[in-house]
Each structure stands twice: as structure tokens, then as C-alpha cells.
C-alpha positions as CSV (number, residue, x, y, z in Angstrom):
1,M,0.0,0.0,0.0
2,I,1.4,3.4,-1.0
3,N,0.1,6.4,0.8
4,K,-0.7,9.3,-1.5
5,H,1.4,11.6,0.7
6,D,4.4,9.6,-0.4
7,I,3.8,10.6,-4.0
8,T,4.8,13.8,-5.7
9,G,2.6,14.6,-8.7
10,L,4.6,16.3,-11.5
11,I,3.0,18.0,-14.5
12,L,5.2,17.9,-17.5
13,A,4.8,21.3,-19.2
14,G,6.5,24.0,-21.2
15,G,6.4,22.2,-24.5
16,L,5.5,24.2,-27.7
17,G,2.8,22.7,-29.9
18,T,3.8,22.8,-33.6
19,R,0.2,22.5,-34.8
20,M,-0.8,25.0,-32.2
21,G,1.3,27.8,-33.7
22,Q,4.3,27.1,-31.5
23,R,2.3,28.1,-28.4
24,D,2.8,26.6,-25.0
25,K,0.2,23.9,-24.8
26,G,-0.2,23.9,-21.1
27,M,-1.3,27.5,-21.2
28,L,-3.9,27.2,-23.9
29,P,-7.3,28.2,-22.6
30,L,-10.0,25.6,-22.0
31,H,-13.2,26.8,-20.3
32,G,-11.5,30.0,-19.3
33,Q,-8.6,28.2,-17.6
34,P,-5.2,27.0,-18.9
35,L,-5.0,23.3,-19.9
36,A,-2.4,22.6,-17.2
37,R,-4.8,23.9,-14.5
38,H,-7.4,21.4,-15.6
39,V,-4.7,18.7,-15.3
40,L,-3.7,20.0,-11.9
41,Q,-7.3,20.0,-10.6
42,R,-7.6,16.3,-11.5
43,L,-4.2,15.4,-10.2
44,A,-4.2,17.3,-6.9
45,P,-6.6,14.9,-4.9
46,Q,-4.5,11.9,-5.9
47,V,-1.1,12.9,-4.5
48,G,0.5,14.5,-1.5
49,Q,2.6,17.1,-3.2
50,L,2.6,18.9,-6.6
51,A,5.1,20.5,-8.9
52,I,5.5,21.6,-12.5
53,S,8.4,20.7,-14.8
54,V,9.3,23.2,-17.6
55,H,12.0,23.3,-20.2
56,A,13.3,26.8,-19.3
57,D,12.1,29.5,-17.0
58,A,8.9,29.3,-15.0
59,G,7.0,31.9,-17.1
60,D,3.3,31.9,-16.5
61,Y,3.4,28.7,-14.5
62,A,4.7,30.6,-11.5
63,S,1.2,31.9,-11.1
64,F,0.0,28.4,-10.2
65,G,1.6,28.8,-6.8
66,L,3.5,25.5,-7.1
67,P,7.2,24.6,-7.2
68,V,8.5,24.9,-10.8
69,W,11.4,22.7,-11.7
70,P,13.3,23.7,-14.9
71,D,14.9,20.9,-16.9
72,A,18.6,20.4,-16.0
73,L,19.5,18.4,-19.1
74,P,20.9,20.1,-22.1
75,G,18.9,20.0,-25.3
76,Q,15.2,19.3,-25.9
77,L,14.7,15.9,-24.3
78,G,10.9,16.3,-23.9
79,P,9.2,14.3,-21.1
80,L,12.4,12.4,-20.2
81,A,14.0,15.7,-19.1
82,G,11.0,16.4,-16.9
83,L,11.1,13.0,-15.4
84,H,14.8,13.5,-14.7
85,S,14.2,16.9,-13.0
86,G,11.3,15.5,-11.0
87,M,13.3,12.5,-9.7
88,R,16.1,14.9,-8.6
89,H,13.9,17.4,-6.8
90,A,11.0,15.3,-5.3
91,G,11.3,14.7,-1.6
92,T,9.0,11.7,-1.7
93,P,9.7,8.0,-2.4
94,Y,7.5,8.1,-5.5
95,L,7.0,10.4,-8.5
96,L,3.9,10.5,-10.7
97,T,4.3,12.2,-14.1
98,V,1.5,13.4,-16.3
99,P,1.5,15.7,-19.4
100,C,0.1,19.2,-19.2
101,D,-2.2,18.6,-22.2
102,S,-4.2,15.6,-21.0
103,P,-7.0,17.2,-19.0
104,L,-9.1,14.0,-18.9
105,L,-6.6,11.9,-17.0
106,P,-8.3,9.3,-14.7
107,P,-9.2,10.4,-11.2
108,D,-7.9,7.1,-9.9
109,L,-4.6,7.1,-11.9
110,A,-2.3,7.3,-8.9
111,A,-4.2,4.7,-6.9
112,R,-4.3,2.1,-9.7
113,L,-0.6,2.6,-10.7
114,A,0.4,2.3,-7.1
115,T,-1.5,-1.0,-6.7
116,G,0.0,-2.3,-9.9
117,L,3.5,-1.4,-8.7
118,I,3.1,-3.0,-5.3
119,D,1.4,-6.1,-6.7
120,S,4.2,-6.7,-9.2
121,D,7.0,-5.7,-6.8
122,A,8.1,-3.3,-9.5
123,D,10.2,-0.2,-9.7
124,L,7.8,1.7,-11.9
125,A,4.3,1.4,-13.3
126,I,2.9,2.9,-16.5
127,A,-0.7,3.1,-17.9
128,V,-1.7,1.0,-20.9
129,T,-4.9,0.8,-22.9
130,E,-6.2,-1.7,-25.4
131,E,-7.2,-0.6,-28.9
132,I,-8.4,-2.6,-31.9
133,D,-5.9,-2.9,-34.7
134,P,-7.9,-1.9,-37.8
135,A,-5.7,-4.2,-40.0
136,T,-6.1,-7.4,-37.9
137,G,-9.2,-6.7,-35.8
138,S,-7.4,-7.9,-32.7
139,A,-6.8,-6.0,-29.5
140,V,-3.4,-4.4,-29.2
141,R,-2.0,-2.9,-26.0
142,R,-0.8,0.7,-26.2
143,P,1.6,1.9,-23.5
144,H,1.5,5.4,-22.2
145,P,4.9,5.8,-20.5
146,V,4.4,9.5,-19.8
147,F,1.7,8.5,-17.3
148,C,4.3,6.9,-15.0
149,L,4.6,6.2,-11.2
150,V,8.2,5.5,-10.4
151,K,10.4,5.1,-7.3
152,T,12.6,8.2,-7.1
153,S,15.4,5.9,-6.1
154,A,15.6,4.8,-9.7
155,L,17.4,8.1,-10.6
156,P,20.8,6.4,-11.0
157,Q,19.4,4.1,-13.7
158,L,18.0,7.1,-15.6
159,D,21.4,8.9,-15.3
160,S,23.2,5.8,-16.6
161,Y,20.7,5.6,-19.5
162,L,21.3,9.2,-20.5
163,R,25.1,8.9,-20.3
164,G,24.7,6.2,-22.9
165,G,23.2,8.6,-25.4
166,E,19.7,7.1,-25.3
167,R,16.7,9.4,-25.2
168,R,13.5,7.3,-25.4
169,M,10.9,7.5,-22.7
170,R,9.7,3.9,-23.3
171,T,13.1,2.2,-22.7
172,W,14.9,4.3,-20.1
173,H,14.1,1.9,-17.2
174,G,16.4,-0.8,-18.6
175,P,16.7,-3.7,-16.1
176,L,14.3,-2.1,-13.6
177,K,11.1,-4.1,-13.2
178,L,8.1,-2.5,-15.0
179,A,4.4,-3.0,-14.2
180,E,1.8,-2.3,-16.9
181,V,-1.6,-1.3,-15.5
182,L,-4.5,-1.7,-17.9
183,F,-7.1,1.2,-18.1
184,E,-10.3,0.9,-19.9
185,N,-10.8,4.5,-21.1
186,H,-8.1,5.2,-23.7
187,G,-9.6,8.7,-24.2
188,A,-8.4,9.7,-20.7
189,F,-4.8,9.5,-22.0
190,G,-5.3,11.6,-25.1
191,N,-3.2,14.7,-25.9
192,I,-4.6,18.0,-27.2
193,N,-2.5,18.6,-30.3
194,T,-4.6,20.7,-32.7
195,P,-7.1,23.6,-32.5
196,D,-9.9,21.2,-33.6
197,E,-9.2,18.8,-30.7
198,L,-9.2,21.7,-28.3
199,A,-12.5,23.0,-29.7
200,A,-14.1,19.5,-29.5
201,L,-13.1,19.2,-25.9
202,Q,-14.5,22.6,-25.2
203,A,-17.8,21.5,-26.6
204,Q,-18.0,18.4,-24.3
205,G,-18.5,20.5,-21.2
206,L,-16.4,20.2,-18.1
207,S,-16.4,18.2,-14.8
208,V,-18.1,19.5,-11.7
209,P,-14.9,19.7,-9.7
210,M,-13.2,21.7,-12.5
211,A,-16.2,24.1,-12.7
212,Q,-16.0,24.5,-8.9
213,A,-12.3,25.2,-9.2
214,I,-12.8,27.8,-12.0
215,L,-15.4,29.6,-10.0
216,A,-13.2,29.6,-6.9
217,D,-10.2,30.9,-8.8
218,T,-12.2,33.6,-10.6
219,V,-14.1,35.4,-7.8
220,A,-12.8,37.8,-5.1
221,P,-14.7,39.2,-2.1
222,V,-16.5,42.5,-2.4
223,A,-14.3,45.3,-1.1
224,E,-16.7,47.4,0.8
225,I,-16.7,46.9,4.6
226,E,-19.3,48.0,7.2
227,E,-18.8,48.4,10.9
228,L,-21.9,47.1,12.6
229,P,-23.1,46.8,16.2
230,L,-22.9,43.3,17.4
231,P,-26.7,42.5,17.3
232,Q,-26.9,43.6,13.7
233,A,-23.9,41.5,12.6
234,F,-25.7,38.2,13.0
235,E,-25.2,35.9,9.9
236,R,-22.8,38.4,8.3
237,I,-19.3,37.6,7.1
238,L,-16.4,38.9,9.3
239,A,-14.2,41.2,7.2
240,A,-11.1,41.3,9.5
241,D,-9.4,39.2,12.2
242,I,-10.6,39.9,15.7
243,I,-7.8,39.9,18.2
244,S,-8.8,39.3,21.8
245,P,-8.4,42.3,24.0
246,I,-8.6,40.2,27.2
247,S,-7.9,36.7,28.4
248,V,-10.9,34.4,28.8
249,P,-11.2,33.5,31.5
250,A,-9.5,36.6,33.0
251,H,-8.2,34.6,36.0
252,D,-7.8,31.1,37.3
253,N,-11.2,30.0,38.5
254,S,-13.3,27.2,39.8
255,A,-15.3,24.9,37.5
256,M,-17.5,23.7,40.3
257,D,-19.3,24.7,43.5
258,G,-17.1,23.2,46.2
259,Y,-13.9,23.7,48.1
260,A,-10.6,25.0,46.7
261,L,-7.6,23.2,48.2
262,H,-3.9,22.2,47.7
263,G,-3.7,19.0,45.7
264,A,-0.7,18.0,47.8
265,D,-3.1,17.5,50.8
266,L,-4.8,14.6,49.0
267,G,-3.7,11.0,49.0
268,G,-3.0,8.4,51.7
269,D,-5.3,5.8,53.1
270,A,-7.3,7.8,55.7
271,P,-10.0,10.4,55.1
272,V,-8.7,14.0,54.7
273,T,-10.0,16.7,57.0
274,L,-9.3,20.4,56.1
275,A,-10.1,23.6,57.9
276,V,-12.4,26.1,56.0
277,V,-10.9,29.5,56.2
278,D,-12.8,31.6,53.6
279,T,-15.8,31.7,51.4
280,I,-15.2,33.0,47.8
281,L,-18.1,34.1,45.6
282,A,-18.1,34.7,41.8
283,G,-17.0,38.3,41.3
284,R,-15.7,38.6,44.8
285,P,-12.0,37.4,45.1
286,G,-11.0,35.9,48.4
287,T,-9.0,37.9,51.0
288,V,-7.5,35.1,53.1
289,N,-4.4,33.1,52.4
290,V,-5.2,29.4,52.1
291,G,-2.4,27.3,53.4
292,R,-1.7,23.6,53.5
293,G,-4.3,21.7,55.5
294,Q,-6.8,24.4,54.8
295,C,-9.5,25.1,52.1
296,A,-11.9,27.8,51.0
297,R,-15.6,27.3,50.1
298,I,-15.8,28.5,46.4
299,M,-18.5,29.0,43.8
300,T,-18.4,28.2,40.1
301,G,-16.4,30.9,38.2
302,A,-14.9,32.4,41.4
303,V,-11.2,33.3,41.5
304,M,-9.0,30.5,42.7
305,P,-7.2,31.5,45.9
306,H,-3.4,31.8,45.5
307,G,-1.6,28.4,45.9
308,C,-4.8,26.3,45.5
309,D,-4.8,24.1,42.4
310,S,-7.8,21.8,42.9
311,V,-11.5,22.0,43.7
312,V,-13.5,19.1,45.3
313,P,-17.2,19.3,44.3
314,Q,-19.4,19.8,47.3
315,E,-21.3,16.6,46.6
316,L,-18.1,14.5,47.1
317,V,-17.5,15.9,50.6
318,Q,-18.4,13.3,53.2
319,H,-18.9,15.8,56.0
320,A,-19.0,19.6,56.0
321,S,-19.5,22.2,58.7
322,E,-18.9,25.9,58.9
323,H,-15.3,25.3,59.9
324,S,-14.1,22.0,58.3
325,I,-14.7,19.4,55.7
326,T,-13.9,15.7,55.5
327,M,-13.5,13.7,52.3
328,A,-12.1,10.5,50.9
329,P,-8.3,10.9,50.0
330,D,-8.9,9.9,46.4
331,C,-12.2,11.6,45.6
332,I,-10.5,13.8,43.0
333,R,-7.1,14.0,41.4
334,P,-4.8,17.0,42.0
335,G,-5.7,19.7,39.5
336,D,-9.3,18.7,39.0
337,N,-11.9,21.4,38.4
338,H,-9.4,24.2,38.1
339,R,-9.8,26.4,35.0
340,F,-6.8,28.4,34.1
341,K,-6.5,32.0,32.9
342,G,-6.7,32.3,29.1
343,E,-7.7,28.6,28.9
344,D,-10.4,29.6,26.3
345,L,-8.5,32.5,24.8
346,M,-5.4,34.4,25.7
347,Q,-5.1,38.1,25.3
348,G,-3.5,39.0,22.0
349,Q,-4.5,35.8,20.3
350,P,-6.9,35.7,17.3
351,A,-10.4,35.2,18.5
352,L,-12.1,34.9,15.1
353,L,-10.5,35.0,11.6
354,Q,-11.9,37.0,8.7
355,G,-14.3,35.0,6.5
356,K,-16.1,33.5,9.5
357,L,-19.9,33.5,9.3
358,L,-21.1,35.2,12.5
359,G,-23.6,32.8,14.1
360,P,-24.9,32.6,17.7
361,A,-21.7,31.1,19.1
362,E,-19.6,33.8,17.4
363,L,-21.8,36.6,18.7
364,G,-21.5,35.1,22.2
365,L,-17.7,34.9,21.9
366,L,-17.4,38.5,20.8
367,A,-19.7,39.6,23.6
368,S,-17.5,37.7,26.1
369,L,-14.6,39.8,24.9
370,G,-16.5,43.1,25.4
371,I,-16.5,43.8,21.7
372,A,-19.4,46.0,20.7
373,T,-18.9,46.5,17.0
374,V,-17.4,44.3,14.2
375,P,-16.3,44.9,10.6
376,V,-18.3,42.8,8.1
377,R,-18.5,42.7,4.3
378,R,-21.4,44.5,2.9
379,R,-24.3,42.4,1.6
380,L,-23.9,41.0,-1.9
381,R,-26.4,42.4,-4.4
382,V,-27.9,39.8,-6.6
383,A,-30.4,40.4,-9.4
384,F,-32.3,37.4,-10.7
385,F,-34.9,36.7,-13.3
386,S,-36.5,33.8,-15.2
387,T,-36.6,33.5,-19.0
388,G,-39.2,31.9,-21.2
389,D,-42.4,32.7,-23.1
390,E,-44.1,29.8,-21.4
391,L,-43.7,31.3,-17.9
392,R,-46.5,33.0,-16.0
393,S,-46.4,34.8,-12.7
394,I,-48.7,33.8,-9.7
395,G,-52.1,35.3,-10.2
396,E,-52.1,35.2,-14.0
397,L,-54.2,32.8,-16.0
398,L,-52.4,29.8,-17.5
399,D,-52.7,29.7,-21.2
400,A,-52.3,26.3,-23.1
401,G,-48.8,25.1,-22.8
402,C,-47.8,27.6,-20.1
403,I,-46.6,27.0,-16.5
404,Y,-46.2,29.0,-13.4
405,D,-42.7,30.3,-12.7
406,S,-41.4,28.5,-9.6
407,N,-37.7,29.2,-10.1
408,R,-37.9,32.8,-9.0
409,Y,-39.4,31.9,-5.7
410,T,-36.9,29.0,-5.1
411,L,-34.1,31.4,-5.9
412,L,-35.6,34.1,-3.7
413,G,-35.6,31.7,-0.7
414,M,-32.1,30.4,-1.3
415,L,-30.6,33.9,-1.8
416,T,-32.4,35.3,1.2
417,R,-31.3,32.5,3.4
418,L,-27.8,33.1,2.2
419,G,-28.0,36.7,3.3
420,C,-27.9,38.4,-0.1
421,E,-29.6,41.7,-1.0
422,V,-32.0,40.5,-3.7
423,L,-33.5,42.2,-6.7
424,D,-36.3,40.2,-8.3
425,M,-36.6,41.3,-12.0
426,G,-39.5,39.0,-12.8
427,I,-39.9,37.1,-16.1
428,V,-38.1,38.0,-19.3
429,K,-39.6,36.8,-22.6
430,D,-37.6,34.9,-25.2
431,N,-36.8,38.1,-27.1
432,P,-33.2,39.3,-27.7
433,Q,-34.0,42.9,-27.1
434,A,-35.8,42.2,-23.8
435,L,-33.1,39.9,-22.6
436,E,-30.3,42.3,-23.4
437,A,-32.2,45.1,-21.7
438,A,-32.7,43.0,-18.6
439,L,-29.0,42.0,-18.5
440,R,-27.9,45.6,-18.9
441,G,-30.3,46.8,-16.2
442,A,-29.2,44.1,-13.8
443,C,-25.6,44.9,-14.5
444,A,-26.1,48.5,-13.4
445,K,-27.7,47.4,-10.0
446,A,-26.1,44.2,-8.9
447,D,-22.8,42.4,-8.3
448,V,-24.2,39.1,-9.6
449,I,-26.9,38.3,-12.1
450,I,-28.6,34.9,-11.8
451,T,-30.8,33.7,-14.6
452,S,-32.9,30.5,-14.9
453,G,-33.4,29.1,-18.3
454,G,-32.1,30.4,-21.6
455,V,-28.6,28.8,-21.5
456,S,-29.2,25.5,-23.3
457,S,-28.9,24.8,-27.0
458,G,-32.5,25.6,-27.8
459,A,-33.5,27.7,-30.8
460,A,-35.0,30.4,-28.5
461,D,-32.0,30.7,-26.3
462,F,-30.5,34.1,-27.2
463,T,-28.2,34.4,-24.2
464,R,-25.1,33.2,-26.0
465,E,-25.2,35.8,-28.8
466,I,-26.0,38.6,-26.3
467,L,-23.2,37.6,-24.0
468,A,-20.7,37.6,-26.9
469,R,-21.4,41.3,-27.2
470,L,-21.6,42.1,-23.5
471,G,-18.8,40.0,-22.0
472,D,-16.9,36.8,-21.7
473,V,-18.2,33.3,-20.8
474,A,-15.9,30.7,-19.3
475,F,-18.2,27.8,-19.8
476,W,-21.7,26.8,-21.0
477,Q,-22.0,23.1,-20.0
478,I,-21.1,20.9,-17.1
479,N,-21.0,17.2,-17.0
480,M,-23.6,16.9,-14.2
481,R,-27.2,15.7,-13.8
482,P,-29.4,17.5,-13.3
483,G,-28.1,20.8,-14.5
484,R,-25.9,20.2,-17.5
485,P,-26.6,23.6,-19.2
486,M,-25.0,26.3,-17.0
487,A,-23.2,29.5,-18.0
488,F,-20.6,31.3,-16.1
489,G,-19.0,34.6,-17.1
490,R,-18.8,38.3,-16.6
491,I,-20.7,41.0,-18.5
492,A,-20.1,44.8,-18.8
493,S,-22.5,47.6,-19.6
494,E,-21.8,51.4,-19.6
495,G,-18.9,51.1,-17.1
496,D,-20.7,48.6,-14.8
497,T,-19.7,44.9,-14.5
498,A,-21.4,41.9,-13.0
499,L,-20.8,38.2,-12.6
500,L,-23.3,36.1,-14.5
501,L,-24.5,32.7,-13.3
502,G,-26.9,31.3,-15.9
503,L,-28.7,28.4,-14.3
504,P,-30.8,25.7,-16.1
505,G,-34.6,26.0,-16.5
506,N,-35.8,22.8,-14.8
507,P,-36.7,23.4,-11.2
508,V,-34.6,20.6,-9.6
509,A,-31.6,21.5,-11.9
510,V,-31.8,25.1,-10.6
511,M,-31.5,23.9,-7.0
512,A,-28.7,21.4,-7.7
513,A,-26.7,24.0,-9.7
514,F,-27.3,26.6,-7.0
515,Y,-26.2,24.5,-4.0
516,F,-23.1,23.0,-5.6
517,L,-21.9,25.8,-7.9
518,A,-23.6,29.1,-7.3
519,R,-23.8,29.0,-3.5
520,P,-20.0,28.5,-2.9
521,T,-19.3,31.2,-5.5
522,L,-21.7,33.7,-3.8
523,L,-20.2,32.9,-0.4
524,R,-16.7,33.6,-1.7
525,L,-17.9,36.9,-3.1
526,M,-19.3,37.6,0.3
527,G,-15.8,37.0,1.8
528,A,-16.6,33.6,3.4
529,D,-13.7,31.3,4.2
530,A,-13.5,27.9,2.5
531,D,-15.0,26.0,5.4
532,T,-18.1,28.2,5.2
533,S,-18.5,28.1,1.5
534,T,-18.1,24.4,0.9
535,L,-21.0,22.0,1.6
536,P,-19.8,19.2,4.0
537,L,-20.3,15.7,2.6
538,L,-21.1,12.8,4.9
539,Q,-20.9,9.1,4.0
540,V,-24.0,6.9,4.5
541,A,-24.8,3.4,3.2
542,A,-27.2,3.1,0.3
543,Q,-30.4,1.2,1.2
544,A,-30.9,-0.1,-2.3
545,P,-29.0,-0.1,-5.6
546,I,-28.7,3.2,-7.4
547,R,-28.2,3.5,-11.2
548,K,-25.4,5.8,-12.2
549,K,-23.6,6.6,-15.5
550,R,-19.9,7.0,-15.3
551,G,-18.3,10.2,-16.6
552,R,-20.6,12.7,-15.0
553,T,-21.5,13.9,-11.5
554,E,-25.1,13.1,-10.5
555,Y,-27.1,14.6,-7.7
556,Q,-30.1,12.4,-6.7
557,R,-32.6,13.4,-4.1
558,G,-32.4,11.2,-1.0
559,I,-33.9,10.5,2.4
560,V,-31.6,9.6,5.2
561,E,-33.2,7.6,8.0
562,R,-32.3,5.0,10.6
563,D,-33.2,1.3,10.5
564,A,-34.5,-0.8,13.4
565,D,-30.8,-1.3,14.6
566,G,-30.2,2.5,14.7
567,R,-27.9,2.5,11.6
568,Q,-28.3,5.2,9.1
569,H,-29.0,4.6,5.4
570,V,-30.1,6.7,2.5
571,R,-32.6,6.0,-0.3
572,V,-33.7,7.9,-3.3
573,T,-37.1,9.7,-3.3
574,G,-38.3,7.9,-6.4
575,A,-38.3,9.3,-10.0
576,Q,-35.4,11.7,-10.4
577,G,-36.6,13.8,-13.3
578,S,-35.2,17.4,-13.2
579,G,-38.7,18.8,-13.3
580,I,-40.1,16.9,-10.3
581,L,-39.9,19.7,-7.7
582,R,-42.0,17.9,-5.2
583,S,-39.2,15.4,-4.7
584,M,-37.1,18.2,-3.2
585,T,-39.8,18.8,-0.6
586,Q,-39.7,15.0,0.3
587,A,-35.9,14.8,0.5
588,N,-33.7,15.7,3.4
589,C,-30.4,15.4,1.5
590,M,-28.8,15.2,-1.9
591,I,-26.9,12.0,-2.8
592,V,-23.7,13.0,-4.5
593,L,-22.5,10.4,-7.0
594,H,-19.1,11.5,-8.3
595,E,-17.8,11.4,-11.9
596,A,-15.8,8.2,-11.5
597,Q,-18.6,6.2,-9.9
598,G,-20.8,3.8,-11.7
599,H,-23.8,1.9,-10.4
600,V,-24.1,1.8,-6.6
601,A,-24.9,-1.6,-4.9
602,A,-27.0,-1.8,-1.7
603,G,-24.8,-1.3,1.3
604,D,-22.2,0.8,-0.6
605,L,-21.2,4.0,1.0
606,V,-22.2,7.2,-0.8
607,D,-21.6,10.8,-0.2
608,I,-24.6,13.0,0.9
609,A,-25.1,16.7,1.5
610,L,-27.8,17.3,4.1
611,F,-30.4,20.0,3.4
612,H,-30.6,21.1,7.0
613,G,-29.9,24.8,7.1
614,L,-30.1,25.1,3.3
615,M,-33.8,24.4,2.4
């Protein structure tokens, strides 16, 4: 078993694509991000450390925030030079190399190569796929040596190979033992070599994790800060670190009603009798020196008398009078029930960090420090509207083929609960002029524009052509269900700019796209930290089999409940059509089935996101 923290993942970059106009392939844009960043996003969860190998200087790769290792070998030796550099610099026992222009690499690449290497007791493992030879019709194995997991201790063999004048990636390992690991999806190992291949990949949509990464990398918190009285700051995002002006507690104190004493007086075999020389109340420090063989009656929170280090609860005292107590010698341990100054928070230490959502506990903590006002980010202004000729507002008559607009009310609830300042712009018809006017109007008033409908490939979806005039769009489709059509970009109008989140039109797809893509984006714009903006996932056993197609992320509505033995399991609500909004009212969670997952068997663990606090 190889721990992922023992693996350094190395992206082989810096090569110029001949058919790409001699441009650095790793920096070519895909869905608004460089190709290499897509590779990085898929590789990062699989390894403990990351680095990038380049032929010369770091260039634009320095902006990735990772170590950049230039090739040390003279001449253009391609991936072999990157492998050599990686084996020299990596501080881990294993190195995993992947090219910068293979953004579909398997999410389990490292784990499967590691298993193959251990099972074969090998020095390196490479990925292989099977393809049909068109001439013979038989299956032929195709090795992919650039997708390689190797022991970094193999560096002397590579050095020896290079000194011999050889330069081939497939044969450098010589006498070292090689494991070939078969992967089913040969498309995962494809390179992007031409503009047509890049365009075709762009048209396929992108993974949910990559969409989340693009959104996270693109947005920054609103700059404006408000100073609010503590009661008004509830459920706002803290805009600066709060440093504690005092220690909490401000002095050593008692955790119990009882008697403060010297721990050294305890022990032995006989009952212990101590003289009571003082009574200490909370807020009234004692005035008598408590010596050995003595104690002081003390209340919870009261200041511990000097020299005393323990408190015996009054219910453990065998006999008590005004002047003495008797107790068993081992009724407590020395030091019990003694709370120390600054045990909760020491003066000068950070009490809360910026980005924290101020809930009841946070307000209480700030109040305990005597802090009356706090800096918070201003509320995020979000304009939203629905698109479609078939939509009608509540109170209007339904014509044939028309439906009531539910998405605006769902969005209103989700945005209000999130703490946004909302602007409901109603329904916009499928008309280019009306849609452009709505986008321009929203741009003038809001930080973010959220639309529902109008971003699919339908004939009446004018959003694409309008956005081409008003701004840039990073992506249009995501490999998720429900919610495949989703647009993300930025628009500008008469000096104003706004972020655009174009959500699908189906009601459940709107909610899925909002919770897993729009919500974290909005929270980051509000200045929330990563823990606040990311939905926590829990693992629960599936009650029954769940059908799932590999290659996309699926969100299925679920019900978590306990069986007769008290064990939790989750089941789907029934039909999972993206228009069945009633199923969201029945569910208490969303079952998150990740891209690499296939069908789920009964008893398998699945990730879930609870609706508590969201719905």
C-alpha cells in the first residue's frame, strides 16, 4: 500500500505545440482556464505534493503557486528531461508524471498505478490501454509511458541511460522491473495537439470539480466593509481578524461549586480533613491566604485562591461544617476542576478570523470579549430573473402550454437565506432585445446576475449571442445531472460589471446547480472562508441499488433515515426527473455520485449533502 502523501505529482509542461502555432500547450485556454490547470485539478486529490516541470524559466506557470522545476539536461529531451528533473527534486519516495495537455486523466490514476507497482513488486508502473488494430481486428496494447509512477530511487538508472546517449521514454528503465496497468478508457490519456481537438473538448462540457475550481479561482470578495453593532452583525461575514483584547477567563477560577484546596493535601489511606478559612463568591475574590491543611468554600467561576490548584465538588465531601470538611483521600485528582487564565482564549490571540460567518456562538464569543462592533463585508447584491415565453407569474391565468414560474421563488428563498440583498426582476420573454435590456439593467444594479433558463442549445436561447457582445463566458455546459446547461461569465454595460451565473430552467436542476456551484461562488464573493462556502459531505450506506452513469457527477434526491438497529442509510425519493420539484420537498439530502462512480450496490457508502440549514 502506497500512501498518497508519499507521491509527488509532476505536471510535464513548457512544450510548444507545432500544430498550435508554437504556443505553450499547457497555457492554452479551456473553459477559461489553462489546460495545465485542468490537469492540476484532477491530479491534486491523488497525490501528497505537486510540482510543474518546464524546459526553461517558470514563465506563466509561477502563477499556479507550485514549485516549478526547470529541466537540468541540455537539449530538448521532452518528457524524459522532466522525469529526470522530478526525480532529482522530489522529496517523496514516488513520483507520478502526467503531461500538461491531458485534462481528462483518470481520477484514480495514482491509486491504480500504485496498486500495480506493489502487486508486481516493480520499480515503476505505467498506464496501458487496449485498442483494436484496424488491420487485424485484434486487441493491441498501447503503452502510455508519460503516465508513470516511479520510485525516485531509480534516478541512477536514468542517469546511466542518459550517459549512454539514449533518449527514449519507453526504454529508459532498462533492467528495472516494469508493471503495466490496464485502463479501460483510452480517451483519458489523449493529448490536445490541434485547435480542432481543443474545440471538440471545449464542446463536451467540463467536470463539476473543475467548474467549482474555475469559479473559486475567478471570484474575489466585495471590497466594501461595514462596521456594525454586534446584534446587527448576525449571519454576516467577518471582514477582519478579531484579536482578543482580554484573556478568557481573565483569571484562574473554579469549574465547580465546592472547596478549593492544595492537591498535595490529597492521598494516603485515611479520610482527609481540612479547615475552612474563607468563602469565595463569583465576582468577589478571596481575602484570606489558604495554606496547607486548609481550604476555601468556592462557587463556580470564582477566582481560585493563591496556591490552591484543585476543587473538590461539594457533593463529594463526606462531612461539611462551617469550619471544616472531610473527604475520601482519592475523591479527586490533584488539579481537577481548576480552570486556568486564558484557557479559552489568551489576550493578543486571534479570537475569530476574517471570513467567518457570525452565528450565535460567534456573537457570544465576541460579547464575552467586550467587543461592541465588528467589521463585516457589505451584503452581496444579486439580481435574478427567469426566461421563457411559457412562464406565467402567480395570479395570472395559465394559457395552453404555459406553466407558473417556480424558479424565482426558489431562488428568492435560497438567496435570502444566504444573506444576499436580492432584486427580483421578474420574467423576461424569449426576445433578444428584452433579454439584453434585462442584463444591462441588472448589471447596473447588482454584483451578480442569476438567470434561470435560456442557456441550453434551444432555438429560442439568445443568451449566447448577447453575452458575446456584453462580455466573456468561461463555460456553458457541465457534466452533471441534473443541471448540464449552466453558464458562467462576466458582463459589462456602460462602465458597470457583474458576474453572470446562468442556471438551467428545470426546477430541480436550478437547485442542484445553485447549491453545488452558485452557492459557494456567492459565499466567496461575500468573503466567506473555504469551510463556510463548501458544503460538507457525509458518508452513508445506500439502502438499495442506485443506477449511475460514469463520466458525470449526479445529484439524486435522497432520504436519510435510521433502520431498526439504529444504523443510518439513504434511499432515493423515487423518480429523479429534473422537473419533479415535489421530490425536493420530500428529500432531506442530496446524494452526490461522483464522476468516476458507476452503479451503486445496496450497502455501498455514498456521499450525501444534508439539506438542514439550506432548504
